[in-house]
C-alpha positions as CSV (number, residue, x, y, z in Angstrom):
1,M,19.2,13.9,40.3
2,W,22.6,11.5,39.3
3,R,20.8,8.5,41.3
4,S,17.9,8.8,39.2
5,L,19.5,9.2,36.0
6,F,21.7,6.2,36.2
7,L,18.4,4.5,37.1
8,A,16.9,5.1,34.4
9,L,19.5,4.4,32.0
10,G,20.1,0.5,34.1
11,A,16.3,-0.5,33.0
12,F,16.5,1.4,29.8
13,A,19.5,-0.8,29.3
14,V,17.7,-4.1,30.8
15,I,14.4,-3.5,28.7
16,A,16.3,-3.5,25.7
17,G,18.6,-6.3,26.7
18,V,14.9,-8.2,27.2
19,E,13.9,-7.1,23.8
20,C,17.3,-8.0,21.9
21,L,16.8,-11.9,23.8
22,V,13.2,-12.2,22.4
23,C,13.2,-10.6,19.1
24,D,15.7,-12.2,16.7
25,K,15.2,-9.3,14.5
26,A,13.1,-6.2,13.8
27,I,12.0,-4.8,10.5
28,L,11.6,-0.9,10.1
29,A,9.2,0.5,7.5
30,A,8.5,4.2,6.6
31,K,7.1,6.0,3.6
32,G,9.8,7.2,1.7
33,E,10.4,9.4,-1.8
34,P,9.7,7.2,-5.0
35,S,12.3,5.1,-6.2
36,L,12.5,2.4,-9.2
37,E,11.9,-0.6,-6.8
38,G,8.7,0.7,-5.7
39,M,7.2,1.8,-8.9
40,I,8.1,-1.8,-10.1
41,N,6.1,-3.4,-7.1
42,N,3.4,-1.1,-6.9
43,P,2.3,0.0,-9.8
44,A,-0.7,1.5,-8.9
45,G,1.2,5.1,-7.4
46,A,5.3,6.1,-6.1
47,S,3.3,7.3,-3.1
48,D,2.7,4.2,-1.8
49,A,6.4,2.7,-1.6
50,V,7.7,1.9,1.4
51,T,11.3,1.9,2.2
52,R,12.5,-0.8,4.9
53,R,15.2,-1.4,7.0
54,E,15.9,-4.3,9.0
55,I,17.9,-4.3,12.2
56,V,19.4,-7.6,13.5
57,P,21.0,-7.4,17.0
58,P,24.3,-9.1,17.8
59,E,24.8,-12.5,19.7
60,W,26.3,-10.4,22.5
61,A,23.7,-7.9,22.5
62,P,21.3,-9.0,24.9
63,W,23.8,-10.6,27.7
64,S,26.1,-7.6,27.5
65,L,22.9,-5.0,27.9
66,L,21.2,-7.2,30.6
67,S,24.8,-7.5,32.8
68,G,25.0,-3.5,32.3
69,G,22.1,-2.6,33.1
70,A,21.8,-4.5,36.4
71,V,25.3,-3.5,37.1
72,T,24.1,0.3,36.2
73,M,21.0,-0.1,38.2
74,L,23.1,-1.6,41.1
75,Y,25.8,1.2,41.3
76,S,22.5,3.8,41.1
77,F,21.3,2.2,44.6
78,T,25.0,2.9,46.3
79,L,25.3,6.5,45.8
80,P,24.1,8.6,48.5
81,K,20.5,10.3,48.5
82,R,21.9,13.8,48.1
83,A,25.7,14.8,47.5
84,A,27.0,17.0,49.7
85,G,27.4,20.9,49.5
């Protein structure tokens, strides 16, 4: 069980690192409650107002996630298949 957990965490970190390496920023948009800014930008109705959040990963994030994930995956291969007990 521990082996598969560490392998999954390492694979997740490697995939997140590759995504951070490829994408410069991510913009998350979700429909939110009506706001004054949404009403001004969209006079048709406040129900169509969209809340946006921009995520910009720091420069160290891609390589740190890639290396940490690779080391974690290598560690998972060195664990014994079954723990004694």
